[in-house]
C-alpha positions in Angstrom: 102.9 179.0 92.7 102.8 178.7 88.9 100.8 176.0 86.9 103.8 173.9 86.1 104.8 173.7 89.8 101.2 172.7 90.8 101.0 170.0 88.1 104.4 168.6 89.2 103.1 168.4 92.8 100.0 166.6 91.7 102.0 164.0 89.7 104.2 163.4 92.7 101.2 162.9 95.0 99.6 160.4 92.5 102.9 158.5 92.3 103.1 158.4 96.1 99.5 157.2 96.4 100.1 154.4 93.8 103.3 153.3 95.6 101.6 153.2 99.0 98.5 151.4 97.6 100.6 148.7 96.0 102.6 148.3 99.1 99.4 148.0 101.2 98.0 145.4 98.8 101.2 143.3 99.0 101.1 143.5 102.8 97.4 142.5 102.7 98.2 139.5 100.5 101.1 138.5 102.8 98.9 138.5 105.8 96.0 136.8 104.0 98.0 133.7 103.0 98.8 132.6 106.6 95.1 133.3 107.4 93.9 131.1 104.6 96.4 128.4 105.5 95.1 128.5 109.1 91.7 127.4 107.7 93.1 124.1 106.5 93.2 121.2 109.0 96.5 121.1 110.9 98.6 118.0 111.3 97.4 117.9 114.9 93.7 118.1 113.7 94.3 115.3 111.1 96.0 113.2 113.8 93.0 113.8 116.1 90.6 112.2 113.6 90.1 114.2 110.4 88.9 112.0 107.6 91.6 110.7 105.2 91.1 110.2 101.4 92.8 107.2 99.9 93.4 106.8 96.1 92.6 103.2 95.1 92.9 103.7 91.4 96.2 101.8 91.4 95.2 99.1 93.9 95.2 95.8 92.2 93.3 92.6 93.3 95.3 90.8 96.0 97.1 94.0 97.1 97.0 96.1 100.2 97.7 99.8 100.8 98.3 101.2 104.3 97.4 104.8 105.3 97.5 106.7 108.6 94.3 107.8 110.3 94.1 109.1 113.9 97.8 108.0 114.3 96.9 104.4 113.4 97.6 102.3 110.3 94.5 101.5 108.3 94.6 98.6 105.8 92.7 98.9 102.5 92.8 95.5 100.8 91.4 94.6 97.4 90.4 91.0 97.8 90.3 88.7 94.8 87.3 86.5 94.0 89.2 83.5 95.4 89.9 85.4 98.6 86.1 86.2 99.0 85.4 82.5 98.4 87.8 81.6 101.1 86.0 83.9 103.5 82.7 82.3 102.8 84.1 78.8 103.2 86.1 79.7 106.3 85.0 77.7 109.3 84.7 81.0 111.2 81.7 81.8 108.9 80.4 78.3 108.2 80.7 77.0 111.8 79.7 79.6 114.5 81.4 77.6 117.2 84.8 78.5 115.7 84.1 82.2 115.6 85.5 84.5 118.3 82.7 85.6 120.5 83.8 89.2 120.8 83.8 91.7 117.9 84.5 95.4 117.6 81.5 97.6 116.8 80.8 97.5 113.1 79.2 100.2 110.9 75.7 98.8 109.9 76.7 98.6 106.2 79.6 96.2 107.1 77.5 93.7 109.1 77.9 90.9 106.7 80.3 87.9 106.1 82.8 90.1 104.2 82.7 93.0 106.8 82.6 95.4 103.9 80.1 97.5 101.9 77.9 95.4 99.7 78.6 97.7 96.7 82.3 97.0 97.0 82.4 93.7 98.9 85.9 93.0 97.6 87.3 96.0 99.5 88.3 95.4 103.1 88.9 98.5 105.3 90.2 97.7 108.8 92.4 99.4 111.4 95.7 97.6 111.3 96.1 97.4 115.1 96.1 94.1 116.9 93.5 94.1 119.6 95.8 92.4 122.0 98.7 94.8 122.7 98.4 97.2 119.7 101.0 95.7 117.4 100.6 95.9 113.6 99.5 92.6 112.0 101.3 91.4 108.9 99.5 90.4 105.7 99.7 86.6 105.1 97.4 86.3 102.1 99.0 83.2 100.6 97.4 79.9 101.5 99.2 76.9 102.9 101.9 76.1 105.5 104.0 79.0 106.6 106.1 80.0 109.6 104.1 80.6 112.7 100.9 79.6 110.9 98.8 76.4 110.8 99.3 74.0 107.9 95.7 74.6 106.8 96.1 78.4 106.6 93.7 80.0 104.2 95.0 83.5 104.2 94.6 86.5 106.4 96.8 88.5 108.9 99.3 87.4 111.5 100.4 89.5 114.5 104.1 88.8 114.9 104.2 89.7 118.6 102.1 87.0 120.2 100.7 85.0 117.2 97.1 86.3 117.0 95.7 85.4 113.6 92.9 87.1 111.6 91.1 85.9 108.5 90.7 87.9 105.3 87.7 89.8 106.8 89.7 90.8 109.9 88.1 88.3 112.3 90.3 86.9 115.0 90.5 83.1 115.5 89.6 81.5 118.8 92.2 80.6 121.4 94.4 83.6 120.4 95.7 86.4 122.7 93.7 89.1 120.8 90.3 89.6 122.4 88.5 91.2 119.5 88.3 91.4 115.7 90.1 94.2 113.8 88.1 97.4 113.9 86.3 98.6 110.8 86.2 102.4 110.8 83.4 104.4 109.1 84.2 105.0 105.5 82.5 105.9 102.2 83.5 106.2 98.5 84.3 109.8 97.7 84.6 108.8 94.0 84.8 105.6 92.0 88.6 105.5 92.7 88.9 107.0 96.2 87.8 106.0 99.7 87.2 108.5 102.5 88.2 106.9 105.8 86.8 108.3 109.1 83.5 109.6 107.6 80.4 108.2 106.0 77.0 109.5 105.0 76.0 110.0 108.6 79.1 112.1 109.5 82.5 111.6 111.0 83.4 108.7 113.2 
């Protein structure tokens, strides 16, 4: 075999090695992507209870945003100063005899009249599921007489199914079908403009 023939063979081998190496790399990347995707929480895992981050940067005072967590709606309400004043003046707070005797367990940082973190007392985070039969209460933040509400209504939530009413802190009024207050999940502030629902400094709920 002459030198030219040997050199031609070596070039062909190098080209073949390059082609097979590139093909192998592409195949590796192709198999890597599904593997990396598998590390992210699946829809099933998220539905089972993975924490959910909520952007509240556009949430204005007096407004509510609803997000899904564990297959349930969670209300995040930015309460105004007047709404907080209503909570404090509400007979449910001022007069213990009007409070419902049963309450869902509360995270320790929400055991106060506003049922919220002291650092963000205006922000209410509650599971939007009526504790009677699991319906979704409707926001009725405006004060005054309204359909299916008392004339001295001060604002809160109304369950349209059987008429259970909750105040602006998610506490159910007495003599209503719902046996307990709206649940407050664990939550924390992931940033000044985002809330992590389902997890706090002690871990996941």
